[in-house]
Backbone as XML, in Angstrom:
<?xml version="1.0"?>
<chain id="A" units="angstrom">
  <residue number="1" name="MET">
    <atom name="N" x="0.843" y="-1.193" z="-0.061"/>
    <atom name="CA" x="0.020" y="-0.004" z="-0.074"/>
    <atom name="C" x="0.926" y="1.218" z="-0.113"/>
  </residue>
  <residue number="2" name="ALA">
    <atom name="N" x="0.545" y="2.261" z="-0.825"/>
    <atom name="CA" x="1.261" y="3.415" z="-0.918"/>
    <atom name="C" x="1.068" y="4.310" z="0.410"/>
  </residue>
  <residue number="3" name="GLY">
    <atom name="N" x="2.184" y="4.999" z="0.560"/>
    <atom name="CA" x="2.143" y="5.977" z="1.775"/>
    <atom name="C" x="1.403" y="7.204" z="1.306"/>
  </residue>
  <residue number="4" name="TYR">
    <atom name="N" x="0.986" y="7.958" z="2.351"/>
    <atom name="CA" x="0.081" y="9.139" z="2.060"/>
    <atom name="C" x="0.893" y="10.347" z="2.526"/>
  </residue>
  <residue number="5" name="VAL">
    <atom name="N" x="1.033" y="11.387" z="1.537"/>
    <atom name="CA" x="1.797" y="12.616" z="1.965"/>
    <atom name="C" x="1.083" y="13.784" z="1.268"/>
  </residue>
  <residue number="6" name="GLU">
    <atom name="N" x="0.579" y="14.761" z="2.121"/>
    <atom name="CA" x="0.070" y="15.993" z="1.633"/>
    <atom name="C" x="1.138" y="16.972" z="1.200"/>
  </residue>
  <residue number="7" name="LEU">
    <atom name="N" x="1.023" y="17.669" z="0.110"/>
    <atom name="CA" x="1.988" y="18.638" z="-0.370"/>
    <atom name="C" x="1.323" y="19.931" z="-0.620"/>
  </residue>
  <residue number="8" name="SER">
    <atom name="N" x="2.038" y="21.109" z="-0.408"/>
    <atom name="CA" x="1.558" y="22.356" z="-0.798"/>
    <atom name="C" x="2.594" y="23.028" z="-1.873"/>
  </residue>
  <residue number="9" name="ILE">
    <atom name="N" x="2.070" y="23.635" z="-2.813"/>
    <atom name="CA" x="2.906" y="24.164" z="-3.982"/>
    <atom name="C" x="2.375" y="25.669" z="-4.081"/>
  </residue>
  <residue number="10" name="GLU">
    <atom name="N" x="3.340" y="26.497" z="-3.974"/>
    <atom name="CA" x="3.005" y="27.905" z="-4.184"/>
    <atom name="C" x="3.049" y="28.298" z="-5.748"/>
  </residue>
  <residue number="11" name="GLN">
    <atom name="N" x="1.889" y="28.875" z="-6.172"/>
    <atom name="CA" x="1.822" y="29.081" z="-7.599"/>
    <atom name="C" x="2.752" y="30.111" z="-8.071"/>
  </residue>
  <residue number="12" name="GLY">
    <atom name="N" x="3.535" y="29.956" z="-9.119"/>
    <atom name="CA" x="4.497" y="30.841" z="-9.663"/>
    <atom name="C" x="5.867" y="30.802" z="-8.850"/>
  </residue>
  <residue number="13" name="ALA">
    <atom name="N" x="6.062" y="29.792" z="-8.032"/>
    <atom name="CA" x="7.357" y="29.621" z="-7.427"/>
    <atom name="C" x="7.891" y="28.258" z="-7.635"/>
  </residue>
  <residue number="14" name="ASN">
    <atom name="N" x="9.170" y="28.214" z="-7.483"/>
    <atom name="CA" x="9.772" y="26.833" z="-7.604"/>
    <atom name="C" x="9.346" y="25.928" z="-6.492"/>
  </residue>
  <residue number="15" name="PHE">
    <atom name="N" x="9.069" y="24.626" z="-6.787"/>
    <atom name="CA" x="8.660" y="23.660" z="-5.864"/>
    <atom name="C" x="9.797" y="22.663" z="-5.826"/>
  </residue>
  <residue number="16" name="ASN">
    <atom name="N" x="10.235" y="22.184" z="-4.727"/>
    <atom name="CA" x="11.262" y="21.151" z="-4.564"/>
    <atom name="C" x="11.171" y="20.423" z="-3.252"/>
  </residue>
  <residue number="17" name="THR">
    <atom name="N" x="11.106" y="19.119" z="-3.142"/>
    <atom name="CA" x="11.099" y="18.299" z="-2.006"/>
    <atom name="C" x="11.862" y="17.068" z="-2.116"/>
  </residue>
  <residue number="18" name="VAL">
    <atom name="N" x="12.483" y="16.582" z="-1.111"/>
    <atom name="CA" x="13.322" y="15.260" z="-1.118"/>
    <atom name="C" x="12.432" y="14.287" z="-0.346"/>
  </residue>
  <residue number="19" name="LEU">
    <atom name="N" x="12.108" y="13.066" z="-1.024"/>
    <atom name="CA" x="11.407" y="11.979" z="-0.337"/>
    <atom name="C" x="12.491" y="10.938" z="0.016"/>
  </residue>
  <residue number="20" name="ASP">
    <atom name="N" x="12.355" y="10.458" z="1.317"/>
    <atom name="CA" x="13.167" y="9.306" z="1.772"/>
    <atom name="C" x="12.256" y="8.085" z="1.781"/>
  </residue>
  <residue number="21" name="LEU">
    <atom name="N" x="12.591" y="7.208" z="0.928"/>
    <atom name="CA" x="11.752" y="5.980" z="0.765"/>
    <atom name="C" x="12.223" y="4.808" z="1.610"/>
  </residue>
  <residue number="22" name="LYS">
    <atom name="N" x="11.024" y="4.060" z="2.131"/>
    <atom name="CA" x="11.447" y="2.992" z="3.095"/>
    <atom name="C" x="10.632" y="1.873" z="2.487"/>
  </residue>
  <residue number="23" name="ASP">
    <atom name="N" x="11.198" y="0.581" z="2.830"/>
    <atom name="CA" x="10.509" y="-0.610" z="2.385"/>
    <atom name="C" x="9.549" y="-1.044" z="3.407"/>
  </residue>
  <residue number="24" name="ALA">
    <atom name="N" x="8.670" y="-2.012" z="3.215"/>
    <atom name="CA" x="7.634" y="-2.447" z="4.143"/>
    <atom name="C" x="8.110" y="-2.673" z="5.551"/>
  </residue>
  <residue number="25" name="ALA">
    <atom name="N" x="9.358" y="-3.183" z="5.711"/>
    <atom name="CA" x="9.985" y="-3.424" z="6.997"/>
    <atom name="C" x="10.554" y="-2.125" z="7.700"/>
  </residue>
  <residue number="26" name="GLY">
    <atom name="N" x="10.409" y="-0.964" z="6.860"/>
    <atom name="CA" x="11.094" y="0.248" z="7.553"/>
    <atom name="C" x="12.481" y="0.545" z="7.260"/>
  </residue>
  <residue number="27" name="GLY">
    <atom name="N" x="13.013" y="-0.342" z="6.374"/>
    <atom name="CA" x="14.453" y="-0.122" z="6.019"/>
    <atom name="C" x="14.624" y="0.721" z="4.777"/>
  </residue>
  <residue number="28" name="ILE">
    <atom name="N" x="15.699" y="1.229" z="4.455"/>
    <atom name="CA" x="15.919" y="1.985" z="3.247"/>
    <atom name="C" x="15.577" y="1.218" z="2.068"/>
  </residue>
  <residue number="29" name="LEU">
    <atom name="N" x="14.894" y="1.912" z="1.123"/>
    <atom name="CA" x="14.461" y="1.264" z="-0.236"/>
    <atom name="C" x="15.552" y="1.591" z="-1.165"/>
  </residue>
  <residue number="30" name="ASN">
    <atom name="N" x="16.321" y="0.709" z="-1.515"/>
    <atom name="CA" x="17.443" y="0.870" z="-2.477"/>
    <atom name="C" x="16.916" y="0.934" z="-3.853"/>
  </residue>
  <residue number="31" name="LEU">
    <atom name="N" x="17.062" y="2.170" z="-4.602"/>
    <atom name="CA" x="16.520" y="2.523" z="-5.805"/>
    <atom name="C" x="17.462" y="2.292" z="-6.984"/>
  </residue>
  <residue number="32" name="ALA">
    <atom name="N" x="18.570" y="1.634" z="-6.780"/>
    <atom name="CA" x="19.478" y="1.269" z="-7.894"/>
    <atom name="C" x="18.734" y="0.506" z="-9.029"/>
  </residue>
  <residue number="33" name="GLY">
    <atom name="N" x="18.840" y="0.994" z="-10.314"/>
    <atom name="CA" x="18.086" y="0.454" z="-11.451"/>
    <atom name="C" x="16.754" y="0.808" z="-11.554"/>
  </residue>
  <residue number="34" name="TYR">
    <atom name="N" x="16.239" y="1.723" z="-10.714"/>
    <atom name="CA" x="14.827" y="2.143" z="-10.779"/>
    <atom name="C" x="14.650" y="3.430" z="-11.671"/>
  </residue>
  <residue number="35" name="SER">
    <atom name="N" x="13.457" y="3.703" z="-12.131"/>
    <atom name="CA" x="13.090" y="5.061" z="-12.562"/>
    <atom name="C" x="11.933" y="5.479" z="-11.786"/>
  </residue>
  <residue number="36" name="VAL">
    <atom name="N" x="11.612" y="6.813" z="-11.828"/>
    <atom name="CA" x="10.505" y="7.360" z="-11.040"/>
    <atom name="C" x="9.774" y="8.343" z="-11.870"/>
  </residue>
  <residue number="37" name="ALA">
    <atom name="N" x="8.394" y="8.442" z="-11.629"/>
    <atom name="CA" x="7.571" y="9.437" z="-12.315"/>
    <atom name="C" x="6.394" y="9.790" z="-11.422"/>
  </residue>
  <residue number="38" name="SER">
    <atom name="N" x="5.920" y="11.068" z="-11.586"/>
    <atom name="CA" x="4.876" y="11.569" z="-10.875"/>
    <atom name="C" x="4.026" y="12.671" z="-11.617"/>
  </residue>
  <residue number="39" name="GLN">
    <atom name="N" x="2.814" y="12.677" z="-11.322"/>
    <atom name="CA" x="1.887" y="13.594" z="-11.951"/>
    <atom name="C" x="0.908" y="14.143" z="-10.915"/>
  </residue>
  <residue number="40" name="LEU">
    <atom name="N" x="0.334" y="15.274" z="-11.197"/>
    <atom name="CA" x="-0.829" y="15.855" z="-10.419"/>
    <atom name="C" x="-1.895" y="16.153" z="-11.403"/>
  </residue>
  <residue number="41" name="ARG">
    <atom name="N" x="-3.227" y="15.847" z="-10.917"/>
    <atom name="CA" x="-4.417" y="15.849" z="-11.774"/>
    <atom name="C" x="-5.443" y="16.472" z="-10.863"/>
  </residue>
  <residue number="42" name="LYS">
    <atom name="N" x="-6.408" y="17.183" z="-11.455"/>
    <atom name="CA" x="-7.527" y="17.720" z="-10.686"/>
    <atom name="C" x="-8.387" y="16.694" z="-9.914"/>
  </residue>
  <residue number="43" name="SER">
    <atom name="N" x="-8.511" y="15.528" z="-10.641"/>
    <atom name="CA" x="-9.152" y="14.342" z="-10.059"/>
    <atom name="C" x="-8.585" y="13.061" z="-10.596"/>
  </residue>
  <residue number="44" name="TYR">
    <atom name="N" x="-8.792" y="11.982" z="-10.124"/>
    <atom name="CA" x="-8.302" y="10.718" z="-10.468"/>
    <atom name="C" x="-8.645" y="10.371" z="-11.950"/>
  </residue>
  <residue number="45" name="TYR">
    <atom name="N" x="-9.784" y="10.995" z="-12.444"/>
    <atom name="CA" x="-10.336" y="10.733" z="-13.692"/>
    <atom name="C" x="-10.041" y="11.788" z="-14.784"/>
  </residue>
  <residue number="46" name="SER">
    <atom name="N" x="-9.243" y="12.832" z="-14.352"/>
    <atom name="CA" x="-9.021" y="13.935" z="-15.279"/>
    <atom name="C" x="-8.013" y="13.505" z="-16.361"/>
  </residue>
  <residue number="47" name="ASN">
    <atom name="N" x="-8.236" y="13.989" z="-17.588"/>
    <atom name="CA" x="-7.467" y="13.625" z="-18.750"/>
    <atom name="C" x="-6.187" y="14.547" z="-18.779"/>
  </residue>
  <residue number="48" name="THR">
    <atom name="N" x="-6.230" y="15.653" z="-18.074"/>
    <atom name="CA" x="-5.082" y="16.626" z="-18.065"/>
    <atom name="C" x="-4.314" y="16.413" z="-16.814"/>
  </residue>
  <residue number="49" name="ALA">
    <atom name="N" x="-3.002" y="16.369" z="-17.121"/>
    <atom name="CA" x="-2.045" y="16.048" z="-16.060"/>
    <atom name="C" x="-0.780" y="17.167" z="-16.066"/>
  </residue>
  <residue number="50" name="THR">
    <atom name="N" x="-0.277" y="17.432" z="-14.943"/>
    <atom name="CA" x="1.014" y="18.180" z="-14.894"/>
    <atom name="C" x="2.117" y="17.224" z="-14.306"/>
  </residue>
  <residue number="51" name="ASN">
    <atom name="N" x="3.147" y="17.243" z="-15.092"/>
    <atom name="CA" x="4.360" y="16.397" z="-14.632"/>
    <atom name="C" x="5.196" y="17.000" z="-13.628"/>
  </residue>
  <residue number="52" name="PHE">
    <atom name="N" x="5.627" y="16.319" z="-12.563"/>
    <atom name="CA" x="6.690" y="16.674" z="-11.723"/>
    <atom name="C" x="8.014" y="16.217" z="-12.409"/>
  </residue>
  <residue number="53" name="THR">
    <atom name="N" x="9.133" y="17.038" z="-12.076"/>
    <atom name="CA" x="10.377" y="16.512" z="-12.554"/>
    <atom name="C" x="10.896" y="15.635" z="-11.336"/>
  </residue>
  <residue number="54" name="MET">
    <atom name="N" x="11.186" y="14.377" z="-11.688"/>
    <atom name="CA" x="11.485" y="13.402" z="-10.744"/>
    <atom name="C" x="12.902" y="12.888" z="-10.949"/>
  </residue>
  <residue number="55" name="THR">
    <atom name="N" x="13.682" y="12.880" z="-9.926"/>
    <atom name="CA" x="15.102" y="12.311" z="-10.030"/>
    <atom name="C" x="15.488" y="11.527" z="-8.858"/>
  </residue>
  <residue number="56" name="ILE">
    <atom name="N" x="16.139" y="10.452" z="-8.962"/>
    <atom name="CA" x="16.692" y="9.679" z="-7.927"/>
    <atom name="C" x="17.962" y="10.329" z="-7.563"/>
  </residue>
  <residue number="57" name="SER">
    <atom name="N" x="17.775" y="11.022" z="-6.389"/>
    <atom name="CA" x="19.037" y="11.803" z="-5.962"/>
    <atom name="C" x="20.079" y="11.000" z="-5.251"/>
  </residue>
  <residue number="58" name="ASP">
    <atom name="N" x="19.681" y="9.887" z="-4.519"/>
    <atom name="CA" x="20.585" y="9.022" z="-4.007"/>
    <atom name="C" x="20.032" y="7.640" z="-3.844"/>
  </residue>
  <residue number="59" name="ALA">
    <atom name="N" x="20.376" y="6.780" z="-4.880"/>
    <atom name="CA" x="19.682" y="5.551" z="-4.991"/>
    <atom name="C" x="19.825" y="4.627" z="-3.665"/>
  </residue>
  <residue number="60" name="ALA">
    <atom name="N" x="21.028" y="4.655" z="-3.208"/>
    <atom name="CA" x="21.392" y="3.723" z="-2.070"/>
    <atom name="C" x="20.704" y="4.164" z="-0.813"/>
  </residue>
  <residue number="61" name="ALA">
    <atom name="N" x="20.451" y="5.520" z="-0.586"/>
    <atom name="CA" x="19.802" y="6.008" z="0.463"/>
    <atom name="C" x="18.138" y="6.177" z="0.276"/>
  </residue>
  <residue number="62" name="GLY">
    <atom name="N" x="17.747" y="5.689" z="-0.880"/>
    <atom name="CA" x="16.301" y="5.748" z="-1.048"/>
    <atom name="C" x="15.707" y="7.104" z="-1.328"/>
  </residue>
  <residue number="63" name="GLN">
    <atom name="N" x="16.556" y="7.992" z="-1.841"/>
    <atom name="CA" x="16.028" y="9.516" z="-1.829"/>
    <atom name="C" x="15.685" y="9.868" z="-3.339"/>
  </residue>
  <residue number="64" name="ILE">
    <atom name="N" x="14.564" y="10.444" z="-3.349"/>
    <atom name="CA" x="14.010" y="10.930" z="-4.570"/>
    <atom name="C" x="13.686" y="12.490" z="-4.433"/>
  </residue>
  <residue number="65" name="THR">
    <atom name="N" x="14.128" y="13.144" z="-5.441"/>
    <atom name="CA" x="13.942" y="14.675" z="-5.534"/>
    <atom name="C" x="12.697" y="14.918" z="-6.460"/>
  </residue>
  <residue number="66" name="MET">
    <atom name="N" x="11.593" y="15.559" z="-5.932"/>
    <atom name="CA" x="10.515" y="15.954" z="-6.597"/>
    <atom name="C" x="10.408" y="17.427" z="-6.856"/>
  </residue>
  <residue number="67" name="ALA">
    <atom name="N" x="10.282" y="17.849" z="-8.101"/>
    <atom name="CA" x="10.378" y="19.309" z="-8.394"/>
    <atom name="C" x="9.431" y="19.739" z="-9.440"/>
  </residue>
  <residue number="68" name="MET">
    <atom name="N" x="9.138" y="20.980" z="-9.404"/>
    <atom name="CA" x="8.414" y="21.759" z="-10.435"/>
    <atom name="C" x="8.918" y="23.141" z="-10.617"/>
  </residue>
  <residue number="69" name="ASN">
    <atom name="N" x="9.258" y="23.552" z="-11.762"/>
    <atom name="CA" x="9.833" y="24.969" z="-11.835"/>
    <atom name="C" x="8.739" y="25.931" z="-11.932"/>
  </residue>
  <residue number="70" name="SER">
    <atom name="N" x="9.041" y="27.261" z="-11.679"/>
    <atom name="CA" x="8.083" y="28.348" z="-11.423"/>
    <atom name="C" x="7.358" y="28.609" z="-12.650"/>
  </residue>
  <residue number="71" name="ALA">
    <atom name="N" x="7.809" y="28.371" z="-13.863"/>
    <atom name="CA" x="6.944" y="28.559" z="-15.059"/>
    <atom name="C" x="5.891" y="27.515" z="-15.091"/>
  </residue>
  <residue number="72" name="THR">
    <atom name="N" x="6.110" y="26.237" z="-14.629"/>
    <atom name="CA" x="5.008" y="25.236" z="-14.592"/>
    <atom name="C" x="4.076" y="25.558" z="-13.456"/>
  </residue>
  <residue number="73" name="THR">
    <atom name="N" x="4.550" y="25.863" z="-12.281"/>
    <atom name="CA" x="3.595" y="26.123" z="-11.237"/>
    <atom name="C" x="2.780" y="27.324" z="-11.404"/>
  </residue>
  <residue number="74" name="ALA">
    <atom name="N" x="3.241" y="28.318" z="-12.310"/>
    <atom name="CA" x="2.442" y="29.539" z="-12.563"/>
    <atom name="C" x="1.222" y="29.074" z="-13.452"/>
  </residue>
  <residue number="75" name="ASN">
    <atom name="N" x="1.315" y="28.052" z="-14.267"/>
    <atom name="CA" x="0.253" y="27.566" z="-15.102"/>
    <atom name="C" x="-0.719" y="26.594" z="-14.468"/>
  </residue>
  <residue number="76" name="VAL">
    <atom name="N" x="-0.573" y="26.305" z="-13.154"/>
    <atom name="CA" x="-1.553" y="25.444" z="-12.467"/>
    <atom name="C" x="-2.476" y="26.327" z="-11.707"/>
  </residue>
  <residue number="77" name="THR">
    <atom name="N" x="-3.723" y="26.072" z="-12.008"/>
    <atom name="CA" x="-4.760" y="26.808" z="-11.335"/>
    <atom name="C" x="-4.950" y="26.532" z="-9.856"/>
  </residue>
  <residue number="78" name="PRO">
    <atom name="N" x="-4.851" y="27.521" z="-8.970"/>
    <atom name="CA" x="-4.944" y="27.209" z="-7.458"/>
    <atom name="C" x="-6.097" y="26.247" z="-7.093"/>
  </residue>
  <residue number="79" name="GLY">
    <atom name="N" x="-5.733" y="25.406" z="-6.145"/>
    <atom name="CA" x="-6.919" y="24.532" z="-5.658"/>
    <atom name="C" x="-6.337" y="23.249" z="-5.168"/>
  </residue>
  <residue number="80" name="ARG">
    <atom name="N" x="-7.113" y="22.147" z="-5.099"/>
    <atom name="CA" x="-6.692" y="20.948" z="-4.564"/>
    <atom name="C" x="-6.639" y="19.885" z="-5.749"/>
  </residue>
  <residue number="81" name="TYR">
    <atom name="N" x="-5.505" y="19.109" z="-5.696"/>
    <atom name="CA" x="-5.334" y="18.089" z="-6.812"/>
    <atom name="C" x="-4.907" y="16.795" z="-6.051"/>
  </residue>
  <residue number="82" name="VAL">
    <atom name="N" x="-4.903" y="15.764" z="-6.805"/>
    <atom name="CA" x="-4.388" y="14.458" z="-6.421"/>
    <atom name="C" x="-3.084" y="14.262" z="-7.169"/>
  </residue>
  <residue number="83" name="TYR">
    <atom name="N" x="-2.214" y="13.463" z="-6.525"/>
    <atom name="CA" x="-0.939" y="13.061" z="-7.114"/>
    <atom name="C" x="-0.491" y="11.654" z="-6.771"/>
  </residue>
  <residue number="84" name="ASP">
    <atom name="N" x="0.379" y="11.088" z="-7.417"/>
    <atom name="CA" x="1.141" y="9.826" z="-6.830"/>
    <atom name="C" x="2.472" y="9.791" z="-7.475"/>
  </residue>
  <residue number="85" name="VAL">
    <atom name="N" x="3.319" y="8.918" z="-6.827"/>
    <atom name="CA" x="4.654" y="8.691" z="-7.228"/>
    <atom name="C" x="4.780" y="7.214" z="-7.546"/>
  </residue>
  <residue number="86" name="LEU">
    <atom name="N" x="5.231" y="6.914" z="-8.820"/>
    <atom name="CA" x="5.389" y="5.538" z="-9.336"/>
    <atom name="C" x="6.815" y="5.257" z="-9.574"/>
  </residue>
  <residue number="87" name="ILE">
    <atom name="N" x="7.301" y="4.142" z="-8.991"/>
    <atom name="CA" x="8.618" y="3.728" z="-9.330"/>
    <atom name="C" x="8.631" y="2.446" z="-10.164"/>
  </residue>
  <residue number="88" name="THR">
    <atom name="N" x="9.598" y="2.405" z="-11.120"/>
    <atom name="CA" x="9.600" y="1.330" z="-12.099"/>
    <atom name="C" x="11.011" y="0.593" z="-11.880"/>
  </residue>
  <residue number="89" name="SER">
    <atom name="N" x="10.929" y="-0.708" z="-11.759"/>
    <atom name="CA" x="12.180" y="-1.544" z="-11.505"/>
    <atom name="C" x="12.812" y="-1.686" z="-12.974"/>
  </residue>
  <residue number="90" name="GLY">
    <atom name="N" x="14.192" y="-2.126" z="-12.922"/>
    <atom name="CA" x="14.747" y="-2.388" z="-14.205"/>
    <atom name="C" x="14.106" y="-3.426" z="-15.009"/>
  </residue>
  <residue number="91" name="SER">
    <atom name="N" x="13.267" y="-4.358" z="-14.419"/>
    <atom name="CA" x="12.652" y="-5.410" z="-15.121"/>
    <atom name="C" x="11.180" y="-5.026" z="-15.376"/>
  </residue>
  <residue number="92" name="GLY">
    <atom name="N" x="10.836" y="-3.774" z="-15.134"/>
    <atom name="CA" x="9.497" y="-3.157" z="-15.571"/>
    <atom name="C" x="8.381" y="-3.385" z="-14.574"/>
  </residue>
  <residue number="93" name="VAL">
    <atom name="N" x="8.746" y="-3.743" z="-13.264"/>
    <atom name="CA" x="7.608" y="-3.840" z="-12.215"/>
    <atom name="C" x="7.340" y="-2.436" z="-11.730"/>
  </residue>
  <residue number="94" name="LYS">
    <atom name="N" x="6.082" y="-1.994" z="-11.838"/>
    <atom name="CA" x="5.647" y="-0.636" z="-11.382"/>
    <atom name="C" x="5.083" y="-0.761" z="-10.029"/>
  </residue>
  <residue number="95" name="THR">
    <atom name="N" x="5.437" y="0.228" z="-9.177"/>
    <atom name="CA" x="4.994" y="0.105" z="-7.812"/>
    <atom name="C" x="4.657" y="1.646" z="-7.411"/>
  </residue>
  <residue number="96" name="ARG">
    <atom name="N" x="3.386" y="1.885" z="-6.970"/>
    <atom name="CA" x="2.976" y="3.225" z="-6.493"/>
    <atom name="C" x="3.383" y="3.264" z="-5.071"/>
  </residue>
  <residue number="97" name="ILE">
    <atom name="N" x="4.252" y="4.207" z="-4.738"/>
    <atom name="CA" x="4.795" y="4.245" z="-3.426"/>
    <atom name="C" x="4.275" y="5.359" z="-2.543"/>
  </residue>
  <residue number="98" name="ILE">
    <atom name="N" x="3.860" y="6.478" z="-3.140"/>
    <atom name="CA" x="3.350" y="7.608" z="-2.376"/>
    <atom name="C" x="2.157" y="8.090" z="-3.193"/>
  </residue>
  <residue number="99" name="GLU">
    <atom name="N" x="1.081" y="8.597" z="-2.440"/>
    <atom name="CA" x="-0.028" y="9.325" z="-3.011"/>
    <atom name="C" x="-0.595" y="10.269" z="-2.124"/>
  </residue>
  <residue number="100" name="GLY">
    <atom name="N" x="-1.336" y="11.181" z="-2.571"/>
    <atom name="CA" x="-1.870" y="12.188" z="-1.650"/>
    <atom name="C" x="-2.543" y="13.315" z="-2.502"/>
  </residue>
  <residue number="101" name="ILE">
    <atom name="N" x="-2.602" y="14.417" z="-1.581"/>
    <atom name="CA" x="-3.365" y="15.727" z="-1.993"/>
    <atom name="C" x="-2.287" y="16.766" z="-2.247"/>
  </residue>
  <residue number="102" name="VAL">
    <atom name="N" x="-2.312" y="17.567" z="-3.249"/>
    <atom name="CA" x="-1.419" y="18.670" z="-3.454"/>
    <atom name="C" x="-2.437" y="19.907" z="-3.379"/>
  </residue>
  <residue number="103" name="THR">
    <atom name="N" x="-2.030" y="20.841" z="-2.557"/>
    <atom name="CA" x="-2.755" y="22.097" z="-2.571"/>
    <atom name="C" x="-1.905" y="23.221" z="-3.234"/>
  </residue>
  <residue number="104" name="VAL">
    <atom name="N" x="-2.483" y="23.713" z="-4.309"/>
    <atom name="CA" x="-1.852" y="24.802" z="-5.005"/>
    <atom name="C" x="-2.271" y="26.185" z="-4.486"/>
  </residue>
  <residue number="105" name="LEU">
    <atom name="N" x="-1.385" y="26.914" z="-3.854"/>
    <atom name="CA" x="-1.762" y="28.216" z="-3.263"/>
    <atom name="C" x="-1.588" y="29.278" z="-4.320"/>
  </residue>
  <residue number="106" name="PRO">
    <atom name="N" x="-2.553" y="30.224" z="-4.361"/>
    <atom name="CA" x="-2.519" y="31.334" z="-5.323"/>
    <atom name="C" x="-1.385" y="32.319" z="-5.095"/>
  </residue>
  <residue number="107" name="SER">
    <atom name="N" x="-0.775" y="32.930" z="-6.153"/>
    <atom name="CA" x="0.138" y="33.852" z="-6.130"/>
    <atom name="C" x="-0.490" y="35.240" z="-6.202"/>
  </residue>
  <residue number="108" name="VAL">
    <atom name="N" x="0.188" y="36.166" z="-5.515"/>
    <atom name="CA" x="-0.261" y="37.573" z="-5.661"/>
    <atom name="C" x="0.743" y="38.315" z="-6.540"/>
  </residue>
  <residue number="109" name="THR">
    <atom name="N" x="1.983" y="38.088" z="-6.375"/>
    <atom name="CA" x="3.044" y="38.771" z="-7.162"/>
    <atom name="C" x="3.182" y="37.917" z="-8.477"/>
  </residue>
  <residue number="110" name="ARG">
    <atom name="N" x="3.142" y="38.604" z="-9.674"/>
    <atom name="CA" x="3.275" y="37.962" z="-10.922"/>
    <atom name="C" x="4.332" y="38.665" z="-11.711"/>
  </residue>
</chain>
């Protein structure tokens, strides 16, 4: 079962967070040979998605960096969204490891 994490993104600003992934026993999840992807959508059924820039920052430590630049966040309408993080092993096994709600906060300065 995926972990649940709520995120906040400020519209028009850079977003960056580091996720430390653990396995089911609570140990570090070694991400060597994995790839990672993430999107946010207005609802689970929405056809429109905004991609996060995802990188494995330290595979041995189970660290993933999740980011979105200011140009991208500026184009996301303020409100609540759903997202998830999907890792794919070198053999193609896909695992949803995190899911949750993203709140995009409106910008005043443009």
